[in-house]
Residue frames as a rotation matrix with the C-alpha (Angstrom) as fourth column:
MET 1
0.614 0.756 -0.226 7.88
-0.058 -0.242 -0.968 -10.17
-0.787 0.608 -0.105 10.12
ARG 2
0.072 -0.571 0.818 9.20
0.868 0.440 0.231 -11.07
-0.492 0.693 0.527 6.71
ILE 3
-0.751 -0.473 -0.462 10.60
0.204 -0.830 0.519 -8.39
-0.628 0.296 0.720 4.43
MET 4
-0.802 0.507 0.317 7.79
0.353 -0.026 0.935 -8.88
0.482 0.862 -0.158 1.90
ASP 5
0.123 0.856 -0.502 5.24
0.971 0.001 0.239 -8.34
0.206 -0.517 -0.831 4.68
ARG 6
-0.126 -0.254 -0.959 6.92
0.593 -0.794 0.132 -5.08
-0.795 -0.552 0.250 5.67
ILE 7
-0.969 -0.245 -0.028 7.08
0.110 -0.532 0.839 -3.82
-0.221 0.810 0.543 2.08
ALA 8
-0.474 0.866 0.158 3.42
0.598 0.186 0.780 -4.69
0.646 0.464 -0.606 1.52
LEU 9
0.202 0.549 -0.811 2.43
0.967 -0.244 0.076 -3.00
-0.156 -0.799 -0.581 4.76
ILE 10
-0.504 -0.464 -0.729 4.34
0.345 -0.882 0.323 0.18
-0.792 -0.089 0.604 3.90
LEU 11
-0.978 0.144 0.150 2.78
0.107 -0.271 0.956 0.33
0.179 0.952 0.250 0.43
THR 12
-0.173 0.970 -0.173 -0.67
0.826 0.238 0.510 -0.28
0.536 -0.055 -0.842 1.88
ILE 13
0.050 0.121 -0.991 -0.17
0.799 -0.601 -0.033 2.55
-0.600 -0.790 -0.126 4.36
ILE 14
-0.853 -0.390 -0.348 0.94
0.090 -0.766 0.636 4.86
-0.515 0.511 0.688 1.54
GLY 15
-0.745 0.637 0.198 -2.18
0.352 0.124 0.928 3.89
0.566 0.761 -0.316 -0.40
ALA 16
0.079 0.797 -0.599 -4.38
0.986 0.027 0.165 4.52
0.148 -0.604 -0.783 2.62
LEU 17
-0.278 -0.246 -0.928 -2.85
0.494 -0.866 0.082 7.96
-0.824 -0.436 0.362 3.15
ASN 18
-0.998 -0.058 0.003 -3.43
0.029 -0.449 0.893 8.77
-0.051 0.891 0.450 -0.51
TRP 19
-0.366 0.930 -0.005 -7.08
0.645 0.258 0.720 7.69
0.671 0.260 -0.694 -0.24
GLY 20
0.054 0.339 -0.939 -7.38
0.938 -0.340 -0.069 9.76
-0.343 -0.877 -0.336 2.92
SER 21
-0.682 -0.361 -0.635 -6.09
0.165 -0.923 0.348 12.83
-0.712 0.133 0.689 1.10
ILE 22
-0.871 0.458 0.179 -8.57
0.177 -0.046 0.983 12.19
0.458 0.888 -0.041 -1.72
GLY 23
-0.084 0.912 -0.402 -11.46
0.869 0.264 0.418 11.84
0.487 -0.314 -0.815 0.73
LEU 24
0.141 0.113 -0.984 -10.59
0.835 -0.548 0.056 14.82
-0.533 -0.829 -0.172 2.90
PHE 25
-0.148 -0.373 -0.916 -9.03
-0.011 -0.926 0.378 17.26
-0.989 0.066 0.133 0.46
ARG 26
0.866 0.458 0.203 -9.96
0.134 0.179 -0.975 15.94
-0.482 0.871 0.094 -3.00
PHE 27
0.416 -0.828 -0.377 -6.23
-0.906 -0.413 -0.092 15.76
-0.079 0.380 -0.922 -3.69
ASP 28
0.983 -0.128 0.132 -4.69
0.147 0.979 -0.142 12.67
-0.111 0.159 0.981 -5.31
LEU 29
0.467 -0.876 -0.120 -1.00
-0.515 -0.380 0.768 12.80
-0.718 -0.297 -0.629 -4.42
VAL 30
-0.150 -0.522 0.840 -0.03
0.400 0.745 0.534 9.94
-0.904 0.416 0.097 -6.75
ALA 31
0.493 0.408 0.768 -1.78
0.863 -0.118 -0.491 11.54
-0.110 0.905 -0.410 -9.71
TRP 32
0.972 -0.137 -0.190 -0.23
-0.128 -0.990 0.055 14.90
-0.195 -0.030 -0.980 -8.88
ILE 33
0.158 -0.979 0.131 3.29
-0.359 0.066 0.931 13.44
-0.920 -0.194 -0.341 -8.74
CYS 34
-0.385 -0.328 0.862 2.84
0.462 0.741 0.488 11.34
-0.799 0.586 -0.134 -11.88
GLY 35
-0.920 -0.017 -0.390 1.08
-0.279 -0.671 0.687 13.88
-0.274 0.742 0.613 -14.07
GLY 36
-0.176 0.946 -0.273 -2.47
-0.955 -0.097 0.279 12.58
0.238 0.310 0.921 -13.86
ALA 37
0.049 0.299 0.953 -4.36
-0.664 0.722 -0.193 9.51
-0.746 -0.623 0.234 -12.71
GLY 38
0.911 0.399 0.104 -4.36
-0.175 0.603 -0.778 8.06
-0.373 0.690 0.620 -16.22
SER 39
0.313 -0.866 -0.390 -0.61
-0.927 -0.190 -0.323 8.21
0.206 0.463 -0.862 -16.76
LEU 40
0.431 -0.200 -0.880 1.27
-0.125 0.952 -0.278 4.95
0.894 0.230 0.386 -17.07
LEU 41
-0.659 -0.752 -0.032 3.42
-0.034 0.072 -0.997 5.61
0.752 -0.656 -0.073 -13.99
ALA 42
-0.478 0.566 0.672 0.36
-0.878 -0.319 -0.356 6.38
0.012 -0.760 0.650 -11.85
ARG 43
0.576 0.727 -0.374 -1.38
-0.732 0.662 0.161 3.23
0.365 0.181 0.913 -13.04
ILE 44
0.023 -0.663 -0.748 1.72
0.066 0.748 -0.661 1.18
0.998 -0.034 0.061 -12.18
ILE 45
-0.854 -0.338 0.396 1.85
-0.321 -0.256 -0.912 2.70
0.409 -0.906 0.110 -8.69
TYR 46
-0.038 0.926 0.376 -1.88
-0.999 -0.037 -0.009 2.08
0.005 -0.376 0.927 -8.16
THR 47
0.579 0.235 -0.780 -1.43
-0.410 0.912 -0.030 -1.53
0.705 0.337 0.624 -9.27
ILE 48
-0.398 -0.815 -0.422 1.56
0.095 0.422 -0.902 -2.14
0.913 -0.399 -0.091 -6.97
VAL 49
-0.774 0.180 0.608 -0.29
-0.624 -0.383 -0.681 -0.64
0.110 -0.906 0.409 -4.01
GLY 50
0.307 0.948 -0.087 -3.33
-0.935 0.317 0.159 -2.77
0.178 0.033 0.983 -4.84
LEU 51
0.339 -0.281 -0.898 -1.22
-0.077 0.943 -0.324 -5.92
0.938 0.179 0.298 -4.96
ALA 52
-0.777 -0.617 0.123 0.30
-0.126 -0.038 -0.991 -4.97
0.617 -0.786 -0.048 -1.62
GLY 53
-0.321 0.757 0.569 -3.21
-0.947 -0.250 -0.202 -4.73
-0.011 -0.604 0.797 -0.20
VAL 54
0.620 0.499 -0.605 -4.02
-0.562 0.821 0.102 -8.20
0.548 0.277 0.789 -1.49
TRP 55
-0.199 -0.787 -0.584 -0.80
0.097 0.577 -0.811 -9.49
0.975 -0.218 -0.038 0.11
CYS 56
-0.797 -0.114 0.594 -1.80
-0.514 -0.388 -0.765 -7.90
0.317 -0.915 0.251 3.43
ILE 57
0.344 0.939 -0.004 -5.01
-0.848 0.313 0.428 -9.93
0.403 -0.143 0.904 3.41
SER 58
0.306 -0.293 -0.906 -2.81
0.103 0.956 -0.275 -12.97
0.947 -0.009 0.323 4.02
LEU 59
-0.736 -0.605 0.304 -1.58
-0.191 -0.245 -0.950 -11.37
0.650 -0.758 0.065 7.25
LEU 60
-0.117 0.798 0.591 -5.08
-0.970 -0.220 0.105 -11.74
0.214 -0.561 0.800 8.69
PHE 61
0.799 0.559 -0.223 -5.12
-0.541 0.829 0.140 -15.50
0.263 0.009 0.965 8.24
ARG 62
-0.038 -0.880 -0.473 -1.60
-0.158 0.473 -0.867 -16.41
0.987 0.042 -0.157 9.33
PRO 63
0.682 0.192 -0.706 -1.09
0.611 0.379 0.694 -18.04
0.401 -0.905 0.142 12.69
ASP 64
0.900 -0.377 0.218 0.73
-0.435 -0.777 0.454 -15.94
-0.002 -0.503 -0.864 15.26
GLU 65
0.387 -0.853 -0.351 4.45
0.051 0.400 -0.915 -16.35
0.921 0.336 0.198 14.88
VAL 66
0.934 -0.187 -0.304 6.36
0.328 0.113 0.938 -17.36
-0.141 -0.976 0.167 17.97
ARG 67
0.544 -0.771 0.330 9.46
-0.191 -0.497 -0.847 -15.24
0.817 0.398 -0.418 18.34
ASP 68
0.471 -0.508 -0.721 12.40
0.852 0.475 0.222 -16.24
0.230 -0.719 0.656 20.45
GLU 69
0.914 -0.225 0.337 13.88
-0.286 -0.948 0.142 -13.47
0.288 -0.226 -0.931 22.51
ALA 70
0.297 -0.898 -0.326 17.63
0.412 0.428 -0.804 -13.60
0.861 0.105 0.497 22.73
């Protein structure tokens, strides 16, 4: 797995956990850390996580990689 794939997957997981906390507990961790959902830092984080999700869509359509075992 390429490094960009791993980074995108980690960010997507973080975003999913944040959405899970919003759905279950009505608690937005990113907004809490950044001082509100409308703050510039929170919007940047939301955008980066969203772009990571878009990148992860490409993982669905890639052919299986053949890995050589040493």
